[in-house]
VOBA-1610 file (N, C-alpha, C; in pm, whole numbers, padded with zeros to 5 digits, always signed):
BEGIN
Unk-02633+03186-01568Unk-02669+03296-01482Unk-02764+03246-01374Unk-02739+03286-01254Unk-02823+03246-01142Unk-02937+03346-01129Unk-03059+03294-01123Unk-03174+03384-01119Unk-03254+03370-00989Unk-03198+03313-00889Unk-03267+03301-00761Unk-03217+03182-00683Unk-03268+03169-00564Unk-03224+03062-00477Unk-03272+02926-00527Unk-03393+02921-00576Unk-03451+02793-00620Unk-03433+02767-00770Unk-03417+02872-00850Unk-03403+02856-00994Unk-03261+02890-01036Unk-03211+02815-01134Unk-03078+02840-01185Unk-03067+02784-01325Unk-02985+02849-01408Unk-02960+02800-01543Unk-02846+02700-01546Unk-02782+02677-01433Unk-02667+02587-01426Unk-02718+02444-01417Unk-02665+02359-01505Unk-02705+02218-01504Unk-02637+02146-01388Unk-02706+02048-01333Unk-02653+01972-01221Unk-02527+01894-01262Unk-02518+01855-01388Unk-02399+01782-01435Unk-02274+01870-01428Unk-02289+02001-01452Unk-02176+02092-01441Unk-02129+02103-01296Unk-02224+02111-01206Unk-02190+02121-01064Unk-02119+01995-01018Unk-02171+01879-01057Unk-02108+01752-01020Unk-01969+01742-01080Unk-01951+01788-01202Unk-01820+01786-01266Unk-01718+01873-01194Unk-01759+01992-01156Unk-01669+02084-01086Unk-01631+02026-00949Unk-01728+01972-00879Unk-01701+01914-00747Unk-01607+01794-00760Unk-01631+01710-00860Unk-01546+01593-00879Unk-01402+01632-00909Unk-01384+01729-00996Unk-01248+01773-01029Unk-01181+01839-00910Unk-01253+01927-00842Unk-01195+02004-00733Unk-01159+01919-00612Unk-01244+01823-00578Unk-01224+01748-00455Unk-01166+01609-00473Unk-01165+01556-00596Unk-01110+01422-00618Unk-00993+01421-00715Unk-01009+01484-00830Unk-00906+01477-00932Unk-00782+01559-00895Unk-00799+01682-00849Unk-00684+01766-00814Unk-00601+01709-00698Unk-00662+01666-00586Unk-00578+01606-00481Unk-00508+01478-00526Unk-00576+01396-00605Unk-00515+01272-00653Unk-00399+01301-00747Unk-00418+01394-00839Unk-00308+01428-00930Unk-00195+01495-00853Unk-00228+01574-00751Unk-00125+01637-00669Unk-00038+01536-00598Unk-00102+01432-00544Unk-00024+01326-00479Unk+00071+01259-00577Unk+00020+01233-00697Unk+00105+01170-00798Unk+00222+01259-00841Unk+00196+01387-00858Unk+00302+01480-00896Unk+00408+01491-00787Unk+00364+01501-00662Unk+00459+01514-00551Unk+00541+01387-00535Unk+00477+01270-00541Unk+00551+01144-00529Unk+00648+01127-00645Unk+00605+01166-00764Unk+00694+01158-00880Unk+00814+01251-00866Unk+00791+01372-00815Unk+00901+01467-00796Unk+01000+01416-00692Unk+00951+01349-00589Unk+01040+01292-00489Unk+01121+01178-00549Unk+01055+01092-00626Unk+01125+00979-00690Unk+01232+01026-00789Unk+01205+01135-00858Unk+01302+01189-00954Unk+01411+01272-00886Unk+01396+01298-00758Unk+01495+01375-00685Unk+01482+01525-00703Unk+01367+01571-00752Unk+01348+01714-00771Unk+01323+01786-00639Unk+01259+01717-00545Unk+01240+01772-00411Unk+01284+01667-00310Unk+01324+01714-00192Unk+01369+01623-00088Unk+01249+01565-00014Unk+01260+01442+00035Unk+01146+01376+00101Unk+01123+01424+00244Unk+01114+01554+00264Unk+01085+01612+00395Unk+00935+01600+00421Unk+00894+01534+00531Unk+00750+01513+00554Unk+00671+01644+00568Unk+00727+01745+00631Unk+00655+01871+00647Unk+00636+01941+00512Unk+00740+01941+00430Unk+00732+02003+00298Unk+00629+01929+00211Unk+00630+01797+00219Unk+00535+01717+00143Unk+00392+01746+00189Unk+00371+01762+00319Unk+00240+01794+00373Unk+00191+01929+00321Unk+00279+02029+00321Unk+00241+02163+00272Unk+00203+02157+00125Unk+00277+02084+00045Unk+00243+02072-00096Unk+00109+02002-00116Unk+00083+01898-00038Unk-00045+01828-00049Unk-00161+01917-00007Unk-00142+01999+00095Unk-00247+02089+00140Unk-00279+02191+00031Unk-00179+02235-00041Unk-00204+02331-00150Unk-00290+02269-00259Unk-00274+02141-00285Unk-00358+02075-00385Unk-00498+02047-00333Unk-00510+02020-00204Unk-00638+01972-00150Unk-00733+02083-00108Unk-00682+02197-00067Unk-00769+02303-00015Unk-00802+02404-00123Unk-00921+02463-00115Unk-00956+02566-00213Unk-00874+02694-00190Unk-00851+02770-00294Unk-00776+02894-00278Unk-00847+02993-00186Unk-00770+03076-00120Unk-00826+03171-00024Unk-00915+03273-00094Unk-00888+03305-00219Unk-00971+03403-00288Unk-01113+03351-00308Unk-01126+03222-00337Unk-01258+03164-00353Unk-01330+03162-00218Unk-01259+03130-00113Unk-01318+03129+00021Unk-01366+03269+00058Unk-01286+03370+00028Unk-01323+03508+00060Unk-01444+03555-00017Unk-01452+03519-00144Unk-01565+03559-00227Unk-01694+03495-00177Unk-01688+03371-00132Unk-01809+03306-00086Unk-01856+03366+00046Unk-01766+03418+00127Unk-01804+03480+00253Unk-01865+03619+00230Unk-01819+03689+00127Unk-01869+03823+00098Unk-02010+03816+00042Unk-02034+03720-00046Unk-02167+03710-00111Unk-02257+03643-00017
//
């Protein structure tokens, strides 16, 4: 629970873990999944389609962006 701007019950290790997963692990795994799907022939190697799929893995969801703007 957050109890103010300077005080928080959230450990810094949790924050670092979430940031690492969100910004490093998910895009990296997304690249691997997309490249694997292309190699297996599940999707066609269209550069624009591949770019859109990579953007979905790399960018945060719009709902999270909207919530941070409201608060």
